[in-house]
C-alpha positions in Angstrom: 15.3 -22.1 -5.0 14.4 -21.2 -8.6 17.0 -21.3 -11.4 17.1 -17.5 -11.8 17.9 -17.0 -8.1 20.8 -19.5 -8.0 23.9 -17.5 -6.9 26.6 -16.7 -9.5 30.2 -16.0 -8.9 32.0 -13.0 -10.2 33.8 -15.2 -12.8 30.4 -16.4 -14.1 28.9 -12.9 -14.3 31.9 -11.5 -16.2 32.6 -14.5 -18.4 30.5 -13.5 -21.4 32.2 -10.1 -21.7 35.6 -11.7 -21.6 36.8 -10.0 -18.4 39.4 -11.8 -16.3 40.3 -11.1 -12.7 42.9 -8.5 -13.6 40.4 -6.7 -15.8 37.9 -6.4 -13.0 40.5 -5.3 -10.5 41.8 -2.6 -13.0 38.3 -1.2 -13.8 37.0 -1.3 -10.3 40.1 0.0 -8.5 40.1 -2.9 -6.1 43.2 -4.9 -5.1 43.6 -7.9 -7.3 43.9 -10.0 -4.1 40.4 -8.8 -3.1 38.9 -9.8 -6.4 40.7 -13.1 -6.2 39.1 -13.9 -2.9 35.6 -13.2 -4.4 36.2 -14.5 -7.9 34.9 -18.1 -7.8 32.7 -17.8 -4.7 29.0 -17.9 -5.5 28.3 -16.3 -2.1 30.5 -13.3 -2.8 27.7 -10.8 -2.3 27.6 -11.8 1.4 31.3 -11.2 1.8 32.0 -8.0 0.0 31.9 -4.6 1.7 29.6 -1.7 0.7 32.3 0.5 -0.9 33.9 -2.4 -2.8 30.4 -3.4 -4.2 29.8 0.2 -5.2 33.1 0.2 -7.2 32.2 -3.0 -8.9 28.6 -1.9 -9.7 29.8 1.3 -11.3 32.6 -0.2 -13.4 31.6 -3.7 -14.4 28.5 -4.2 -16.6 26.0 -6.7 -15.1 27.1 -6.4 -11.5 24.4 -3.9 -10.5 21.7 -5.8 -12.2 22.8 -9.1 -10.7 23.1 -7.7 -7.2 19.5 -6.2 -7.3 17.9 -9.3 -9.0 19.6 -11.8 -6.8 18.7 -10.0 -3.6 15.0 -9.9 -4.7 15.0 -13.5 -5.8 16.6 -14.7 -2.6 14.1 -12.9 -0.5 11.2 -14.0 -2.7 12.2 -17.6 -2.4 12.5 -17.4 1.4 9.1 -15.8 1.7 7.5 -18.4 -0.6 8.9 -21.2 1.5 7.7 -19.5 4.8 4.2 -19.0 3.4 4.1 -22.6 2.1 4.8 -23.8 5.6 1.8 -21.7 6.7 -0.5 -23.2 4.1 -0.4 -20.4 1.6 0.9 -20.8 -2.0 2.3 -17.8 -3.9 1.5 -17.4 -7.6 4.9 -16.6 -9.2 3.2 -15.4 -12.4 1.2 -12.8 -10.5 4.2 -11.8 -8.6 6.4 -11.3 -11.7 3.6 -9.8 -13.8 2.4 -7.1 -11.4 3.1 -3.4 -12.1 3.6 -2.8 -8.4 7.3 -2.5 -7.5 8.7 -5.8 -6.4 10.0 -4.6 -3.0 6.5 -3.5 -2.1 5.1 -6.9 -3.1 7.8 -8.7 -1.1 7.0 -6.5 1.9 3.3 -7.6 1.5 4.3 -11.2 1.5 6.3 -10.6 4.6 3.2 -9.1 6.2 1.3 -12.2 5.2 3.8 -14.4 7.1 3.4 -12.2 10.2 -0.4 -12.2 10.0 -0.9 -16.0 9.5 1.5 -16.7 12.4 -1.0 -14.7 14.5 1.2 -13.0 17.0 -0.4 -9.7 18.1 2.8 -8.1 19.2 4.5 -4.7 18.7 6.6 -5.9 15.8 3.5 -7.1 13.9 1.7 -3.8 14.5 4.7 -1.8 13.6 5.3 -3.7 10.3 1.7 -3.6 9.1 1.4 0.1 10.0 4.1 0.8 7.4 1.5 0.0 4.6 -0.3 3.3 5.1 0.3 4.8 1.7 -0.8 4.5 -1.9 2.0 2.2 -3.2 2.0 0.0 -0.1 -1.8 -0.2 -0.3 -1.7 -1.4 -3.9 0.7 -4.2 -2.8 -1.6 -5.3 0.0 -4.6 -5.1 -2.4 -2.7 -7.6 -4.7 -2.0 -9.8 -1.7 -5.6 -10.0 -0.6 -7.1 -10.2 -4.1 -9.0 -13.5 -4.8 -9.0 -12.9 -8.5 -7.1 -15.7 -10.3 -4.1 -14.5 -12.1 -3.9 -11.2 -10.3 -3.7 -12.0 -6.7 -0.3 -12.9 -5.2 -1.8 -16.0 -3.4 -3.4 -18.9 -5.2 -6.0 -19.1 -2.4 -6.0 -16.2 0.1 -8.8 -17.5 2.4 -6.3 -18.6 5.0 -5.0 -15.0 5.1 -8.5 -13.7 5.4 -9.2 -15.9 8.4 -5.9 -15.0 10.0 -6.5 -11.3 9.5 -10.0 -11.6 11.0 -8.6 -13.4 14.0 -5.7 -11.0 14.5 -7.7 -7.7 14.2 -9.6 -7.9 17.5 -6.4 -8.9 19.4 -4.8 -5.8 18.0 -7.8 -3.8 19.2 -7.4 -5.0 22.7 -3.9 -3.6 23.0 -3.2 -0.4 25.0 -3.1 2.8 23.0 -0.5 2.6 20.2 -0.3 4.6 17.1 1.0 1.7 15.1 -1.7 -0.7 16.4 -4.4 1.9 15.3 -2.9 2.1 11.8 -2.4 -1.7 11.6 -6.0 -2.3 12.7 -7.3 0.1 10.1 -5.2 -1.5 7.3 -6.3 -5.1 8.2 -10.0 -4.3 8.5 -9.9 -2.3 5.2 -8.3 -5.1 3.2 -10.7 -7.7 4.6 -13.8 -5.6 4.1 -12.8 -5.0 0.5 -13.3 -8.8 0.0 -15.9 -9.7 2.6 -18.3 -6.8 2.0 -20.5 -4.4 4.1 -20.7 -4.7 7.9 -24.0 -5.1 9.5 -25.6 -2.9 12.1 -24.9 0.6 13.4 -21.6 2.2 12.4 -21.3 3.8 15.8 -18.7 1.9 17.8 -18.4 1.9 21.6 -16.1 4.6 22.9 -15.8 6.8 19.9 -12.0 7.3 20.2 -9.4 7.3 17.6 -9.0 3.6 17.5 -12.6 2.7 16.9 -13.1 5.7 14.6 -10.2 4.7 12.4 -11.2 1.1 12.4 -14.7 2.1 11.3 -13.2 4.1 8.4 -11.1 1.2 7.3 -14.2 -1.1 7.2 -16.4 1.5 5.5 -13.9 2.3 2.8 -13.3 -1.3 2.0 -17.0 -2.1 2.1 -17.9 0.7 -0.2 -15.4 -0.5 -2.8 -16.7 -4.1 -2.6 -20.4 -3.6 -2.2 -21.3 -0.3 -3.9 -23.8 0.4 -1.1 -24.8 4.1 -1.4 -26.7 3.9 1.9 -23.5 2.9 3.7 -21.8 6.0 2.3 -24.8 8.1 3.5 -24.6 6.6 7.0 -20.9 7.3 7.1 -21.5 10.9 6.2 -24.1 11.3 8.9 -21.7 9.8 11.5 -19.0 12.4 10.6 -21.5 15.3 11.0 -22.2 14.3 14.6 -18.8 12.9 15.8 -15.9 15.3 15.5 -13.2 12.6 16.0 -14.5 10.8 12.9 -14.3 14.0 10.8 -10.8 14.8 12.1 -9.5 11.3 11.1 -11.2 11.5 7.8 -9.5 14.8 7.0 -6.1 13.4 8.2 -6.3 10.2 6.1 -5.9 11.3 2.5 -3.1 13.8 2.9 -1.0 11.3 4.9 -1.9 8.4 2.6 -0.7 10.4 -0.4 2.2 12.0 1.4 1.0 15.6 1.1 1.7 15.6 4.8 3.9 13.6 7.1 2.3 10.8 9.1 1.7 12.3 12.5 1.1 10.1 15.6 -1.3 12.7 17.0 -3.4 12.6 13.8 -3.0 16.3 13.2 -2.3 18.2 10.0 -0.3 21.4 9.5 -2.3 24.6 9.3 -1.0 25.4 5.8 -1.3 22.4 3.4 -1.4 22.0 -0.4 -3.2 18.9 -1.5 -1.4 18.3 -4.7 -0.9 14.5 -4.4 -4.4 14.1 -2.8 -5.9 15.9 -5.8 -4.2 13.6 -8.2 -5.5 10.5 -6.2 -9.0 11.8 -5.9 -9.2 12.5 -9.7 -8.0 8.9 -10.3 -10.5 7.5 -7.8 -13.4 9.4 -9.3 -12.7 7.7 -12.6 -12.2 4.1 -11.4 -14.4 3.4 -8.3 -18.1 2.6 -8.1 -20.9 5.1 -7.5 -21.2 4.5 -3.8 -17.5 5.4 -3.3 -18.0 8.5 -5.6 -20.9 9.5 -3.4 -18.6 9.3 -0.3 -16.0 11.4 -2.1 -18.4 14.2 -3.2 -20.5 14.3 -0.1 -17.9 13.7 2.6 -14.2 13.9 1.8 -14.0 16.6 -0.9 -15.9 19.2 1.1 -13.5 18.6 4.0 -10.5 18.8 1.7 -11.7 22.2 0.3 -11.9 23.6 3.8 -8.3 22.6 4.3 -7.1 23.7 0.8 -9.6 25.7 -1.2 -7.3 25.5 -4.2 -7.3 21.7 -4.0 -3.7 21.5 -5.0 -4.3 23.8 -8.0 -6.8 21.3 -9.5 -10.2 22.9 -8.7 -11.1 23.3 -12.4 -10.1 19.7 -13.2 -12.1 18.5 -10.2 -15.2 20.3 -11.4 -15.0 18.7 -14.8 -14.3 15.2 -13.3 -17.2 15.4 -10.8 -19.6 16.7 -13.5 -18.6 14.0 -15.9 -18.8 11.2 -13.4 -22.1 12.4 -12.0 -23.8 12.3 -15.4 -23.2 8.6 -15.7 -24.4 7.6 -12.2 -27.7 5.7 -11.9 -28.5 6.6 -8.3 -30.3 10.0 -8.1 -28.6 10.8 -4.8 -25.2 10.4 -6.4 -26.1 12.5 -9.5 -27.6 15.3 -7.3 -24.5 15.3 -5.0 -22.1 15.5 -8.0 -24.1 18.2 -9.7 -24.2 20.3 -6.5 -20.4 20.0 -5.9 -19.6 20.7 -9.6 -21.6 23.9 -9.4 -19.7 24.9 -6.2 -16.4 24.1 -7.8 -17.1 26.1 -11.0 -17.9 29.1 -8.7 -14.5 28.7 -7.0 -12.4 28.1 -10.2 
């Protein structure tokens, strides 16, 4: 346990402000006997009731901050110990220095514990499936990162190996919405590190599970490899396989929370893509040319069919696509950007 996560009693927390037991009782409205029982107990957070804690947090400076920080530190230390037992070392500096919310990062470390233990059960699928979303994805991206100083783990290769081992066992499970999401999430994170898959994209039995797994692999591989031909192959697959196109159309709105996550992979008939538009504009600016080609040739045309106003950002999208296309080296990407920009200007 680190020094900043050592538990403190109420008397220690209030000492510097000169509060005594009676002061705390008076300000919080608690019985002095209640405060007395907690006063010198460093484990008081485990013994206090919710309403009493709310009273303390709202009336005594430092209580709310201590309660939040101690809870995070205690969970962090427990997860670091669990991961160390599994052969994974957490980088405390990367954990503290990340701009991703600490609870998301701790949830990612919890996922790592489940993955390296390798049990392909319902709890593991259900937990990993909860990482479908922009903020959760950023936490997992930090977990799987092998860049020194930025990744949560000093050496994530044990996690890569465990993820690769777990994925096919999730794939063998009977139909489960959570297992489908979990499989996509795992393959996406691994492919962002491991690169482009070989061979045909078409998977046997083109159902939702295989289609969604393919999407996870392709998106991660595009980000890591910059392979424009892979983006083109993916576009052609969507043209000939309706289930691929349906899942592609479903993915962004649910990932950005423009739509609720639906276990039947459907979207409402009326949908404004406000959050999706913001995310697409961000991705156009930061990802490589191959991923941009995927956006302009595959996803954005699908999105415009669903929401022609593109969350009210059609004009902004036209400018962003035009600007990004002008800087692309590959002629296919420049041409696709120019064609989409012309279409968007006509719609604006």
